[in-house]
N, C-alpha and C positions, 0 to 999 in steps of 0.2 A: 464401597469398596477399597479407600486412599489407602497412601507408604507403608500408612502409621500400622494399618490395622490389618496387608499381604506380612508385613514386617516390623513385627513390634520393636526386633531388637536393632541397636542402633549402629550397627556391626555389618549388621546386612540394605538396610535403609540405600547404601549408594547409586544400591542393581534399582532399586524403583526407580533413577533418577535421568531426564531424557536423556540422550545422549550427543557430542558433542556431537554431525551425522546432523541429528534429529532437528538441534539450539539454529542451525548455519542453516536448514530450509527456511528451519522455518522468518533467521527475521530478514533472508532472499526473500519466504515470500511478502509477508509483512512491507518489504519494502516496494513492489512494483506498486507506480506511478497508475497501473488504472490500479488496477485494488482502494486501492490508497482516491482513487477520485469518485470510484463509486461506494466504498464510504461515505465520506465526506459532503455526497446525491442522498445517500441515507437521512445523513442530519437535516439534510436540505431541509428537504420532502418532509418532515417528519413536524416541521415548527412551518410547514407551510398547510390548504386549508384542502381539500382533497381532492378542492375542483382546479382552488393553484399548482398544485405536482404536479412536479416536469419528469416529463417520461424518456425512459429509460429509455424509451427505439432512434429519436432526435440530439438526445442528451448535445454531443458534441457538436455543436451547431448554437449550444448556450451552456458550453462550459464557463464563459466571463461570465458571468449571470451566475452560474453556480457556488465559481467560486470567489467571489465578489458577495454573494447575498451568504459564504458559510464567512468571508473572514468579518464582518458586519458584527454577525450569532456571534460566533465566535470565537475572538478574536489573538489569543495566545495558545490556542489550539497548533500545535507542530506538523501536523497530516496538511495541509496546504506547502509547509516549507521541503516537511519528510514528499511530498512527490513532486516538487517542487528541483528538486536535488539531482533525484532519481532518475526523472526525462530526463536533466542534465545529463549525466547521465549516459540513459540513452541514444538519448542524441550524436552525442560527441565519438560514442561507441562509434552509431550507423557511418558518422562522415569519412572515422578513419578508415573502414576493414573500403565505406565507398572507390576509396581515395588509394586503395593499396588495389582497389585492384581498378582504376585506371592506369594507373601511373603503370600495374605489370603489363597493362595491353597491347606497352610499346615492344 
């Protein structure tokens, strides 16, 4: 059942739309670099033979291989850029936190 079947009038339809909190959480969730990387890994594995698929167990070791192969398979896919931006923001925040803790010890 969709919004139209539950609320046929236009006046009541906005009640069925997602809230701002839900949209914000969804946006943050979709920008998580770990989740984006595993989506990329799924796309790469979908294009490989079953015997050559990359295991989730040792995927950290083959990070560069996964990213370069995804770049060859999907040159215009924005997931790699999103992951790099999210990882850069995360690294910057971790570095700032570390520096704040280190400078606060004096």
